[in-house]
C-alpha positions as CSV (number, residue, x, y, z in Angstrom):
1,X,11.1,-17.7,-101.4
2,X,10.7,-18.7,-98.0
3,X,8.7,-21.9,-97.9
4,X,6.5,-22.1,-95.0
5,X,5.7,-25.7,-94.0
6,X,2.0,-25.8,-92.3
7,X,1.4,-29.1,-89.7
8,X,4.8,-29.4,-89.0
9,X,5.2,-32.4,-86.3
10,X,6.1,-31.2,-83.0
11,X,9.1,-33.4,-81.4
12,X,8.8,-33.7,-77.2
13,X,10.8,-35.2,-75.3
14,X,9.9,-38.2,-73.6
15,X,10.6,-36.5,-70.3
16,X,8.2,-33.3,-71.1
17,X,5.8,-35.6,-72.5
18,X,5.2,-37.8,-69.2
19,X,5.3,-34.4,-67.2
20,X,2.8,-33.4,-69.2
21,X,0.6,-36.9,-69.1
22,X,0.5,-36.6,-65.0
23,X,-0.2,-32.9,-64.9
24,X,-3.3,-33.5,-67.5
25,X,-4.3,-36.7,-65.3
26,X,-3.9,-34.8,-61.6
27,X,-6.5,-32.3,-63.0
28,X,-8.9,-34.6,-64.6
29,X,-8.9,-36.5,-60.5
30,X,-8.9,-33.7,-58.5
31,X,-12.0,-32.7,-60.6
32,X,-14.0,-35.8,-59.9
33,X,-14.7,-34.9,-56.6
34,X,-15.5,-31.1,-56.3
35,X,-18.9,-30.0,-55.7
36,X,-19.2,-33.0,-53.2
37,X,-20.4,-33.8,-50.1
38,X,-17.9,-36.2,-48.0
39,X,-19.7,-39.1,-46.6
40,X,-18.0,-38.1,-43.0
41,X,-19.0,-35.1,-43.4
42,X,-23.4,-36.1,-42.5
43,X,-22.3,-38.9,-40.7
44,X,-24.8,-39.5,-37.6
45,X,-23.5,-41.0,-34.1
46,X,-24.6,-44.1,-33.4
47,X,-27.2,-44.1,-30.4
48,X,-30.6,-45.5,-29.9
49,X,-32.9,-42.1,-29.8
50,X,-34.0,-39.4,-32.4
51,X,-33.4,-36.2,-32.4
52,X,-35.3,-32.8,-32.9
53,X,-34.6,-29.5,-32.8
54,X,-37.5,-26.9,-32.0
55,X,-35.9,-23.3,-32.6
56,X,-33.4,-23.0,-30.0
57,X,-34.0,-26.2,-28.7
58,X,-32.0,-29.6,-29.2
59,X,-33.4,-32.3,-28.3
60,X,-30.9,-35.3,-28.7
61,X,-30.9,-39.3,-28.1
62,X,-34.7,-39.3,-27.7
63,X,-36.0,-42.7,-26.8
64,X,-38.1,-45.2,-24.2
65,X,-35.9,-46.8,-22.0
66,X,-37.4,-50.5,-21.2
67,X,-36.5,-53.9,-21.0
68,X,-38.8,-55.9,-23.2
69,X,-39.6,-59.9,-22.7
70,X,-42.4,-60.8,-24.7
71,X,-43.3,-60.2,-28.3
72,X,-44.7,-56.5,-26.9
73,X,-44.3,-54.2,-23.6
74,X,-48.2,-54.5,-22.8
75,X,-50.5,-51.5,-21.3
76,X,-50.5,-50.6,-18.0
77,X,-46.7,-50.7,-17.4
78,X,-44.6,-47.8,-17.0
79,X,-41.5,-46.9,-18.7
80,X,-39.2,-43.9,-18.4
81,X,-38.3,-41.6,-21.7
82,X,-34.5,-40.7,-21.6
83,X,-33.2,-37.7,-23.8
84,X,-31.2,-35.0,-23.5
85,X,-32.5,-31.7,-24.7
86,X,-29.7,-28.6,-25.2
87,X,-30.8,-24.6,-25.2
88,X,-28.8,-23.6,-28.4
89,X,-29.3,-19.6,-27.0
90,X,-26.7,-17.8,-25.4
91,X,-29.0,-15.3,-23.0
92,X,-32.9,-17.1,-23.1
93,X,-33.5,-19.6,-20.9
94,X,-36.5,-22.0,-21.3
95,X,-38.6,-24.6,-19.5
96,X,-40.5,-27.9,-20.6
97,X,-43.7,-27.1,-20.4
98,X,-45.2,-31.0,-21.2
99,X,-45.1,-34.0,-23.2
100,X,-47.4,-36.0,-24.9
101,X,-47.6,-39.6,-26.7
102,X,-50.1,-41.3,-28.6
103,X,-49.1,-44.5,-26.6
104,X,-50.4,-42.9,-23.2
105,X,-50.1,-40.0,-21.0
106,X,-46.4,-39.1,-19.6
107,X,-45.9,-37.5,-16.5
108,X,-43.2,-35.4,-16.0
109,X,-41.1,-34.6,-12.8
110,X,-38.1,-32.8,-11.5
111,X,-36.7,-29.9,-12.7
112,X,-37.9,-28.9,-16.2
113,X,-35.6,-25.9,-17.1
114,X,-33.4,-25.5,-19.0
115,X,-31.2,-22.4,-18.9
116,X,-29.4,-20.5,-21.3
117,X,-26.6,-22.3,-23.1
118,X,-27.5,-25.4,-20.5
119,X,-29.3,-28.6,-20.2
120,X,-31.8,-30.8,-19.5
121,X,-31.3,-34.5,-18.8
122,X,-34.4,-36.5,-18.8
123,X,-34.2,-40.2,-17.6
124,X,-30.4,-42.3,-16.6
125,X,-28.7,-43.7,-19.4
126,X,-29.1,-47.2,-19.2
127,X,-26.9,-49.2,-16.6
128,X,-26.4,-46.2,-14.0
129,X,-27.6,-46.0,-11.2
130,X,-28.2,-42.1,-11.2
131,X,-29.1,-39.4,-13.7
132,X,-26.0,-37.5,-15.0
133,X,-26.0,-33.9,-13.9
134,X,-26.6,-31.1,-13.1
135,X,-23.5,-29.9,-13.5
136,X,-22.9,-26.1,-13.7
137,X,-25.6,-24.9,-15.9
138,X,-27.5,-28.1,-16.3
139,X,-31.0,-30.1,-14.6
140,X,-32.4,-33.4,-14.1
141,X,-35.9,-34.6,-14.5
142,X,-38.1,-37.3,-15.4
143,X,-40.6,-38.5,-17.7
144,X,-42.7,-42.0,-17.1
145,X,-44.8,-42.8,-20.0
146,X,-47.8,-45.2,-18.6
147,X,-48.1,-46.9,-21.3
148,X,-52.2,-47.0,-22.8
149,X,-51.0,-48.8,-26.0
150,X,-48.9,-52.2,-26.3
151,X,-45.4,-51.0,-27.6
152,X,-42.3,-53.2,-29.1
153,X,-38.2,-52.6,-30.5
154,X,-38.0,-51.8,-34.0
155,X,-41.4,-49.9,-33.7
156,X,-41.2,-45.6,-33.4
157,X,-44.0,-44.2,-31.2
158,X,-45.3,-40.5,-31.4
159,X,-44.3,-37.8,-28.8
160,X,-45.1,-34.2,-28.8
161,X,-42.5,-32.2,-26.4
162,X,-43.8,-28.7,-25.9
163,X,-41.4,-25.7,-24.1
164,X,-42.5,-22.6,-22.9
165,X,-40.5,-20.3,-24.9
166,X,-39.0,-22.9,-28.2
167,X,-42.8,-24.1,-29.2
168,X,-43.8,-28.0,-29.7
169,X,-42.5,-30.1,-32.0
170,X,-43.5,-34.1,-32.7
171,X,-41.0,-36.7,-33.1
172,X,-41.1,-40.7,-33.6
173,X,-39.7,-41.8,-31.0
174,X,-37.7,-45.7,-30.8
175,X,-38.2,-48.1,-27.7
176,X,-34.5,-48.4,-26.9
177,X,-33.0,-52.0,-26.9
178,X,-31.6,-52.9,-23.6
179,X,-27.7,-53.6,-23.6
180,X,-27.6,-56.4,-20.9
181,X,-28.2,-59.7,-22.2
182,X,-31.0,-61.8,-22.6
183,X,-31.8,-64.3,-20.8
184,X,-33.0,-67.5,-22.8
């Protein structure tokens, strides 16, 4: 008669046990990040302005350019609005029709056309003597805000952009802090 023993201890060599344990730890650790979005996948660029997308038109780095020397920039002054509009449509050109704001009327001058796959630069970057462009399919315009209300760094203000084909959108726009050292 054969006796079958149940519950026999299995003897593993230490080397086989170590390999098995390493494989188990690797599987557990590799599953820890599954389904997660990496922090760098959603990082925003370090810019002074805000952004807005209206259908195929992407507005980037939208900001008010002005030097603030007191607590507020007072009504009666004119300040510049600066941004880049990018037409993401490969075949439909657009045009910036108007910009309105709750801090005062906005006057547009220059070429407001936004070519297909092109850019529209509004304003000039701080510290440069001329606005960028126009390069092949880019245009340049200027937007001046005649202040009816005081504005200050650290606060944002409503601006509504209206495009001929893309439509309109509203965004909160900050006053960009100047890069020049403040005289004290």
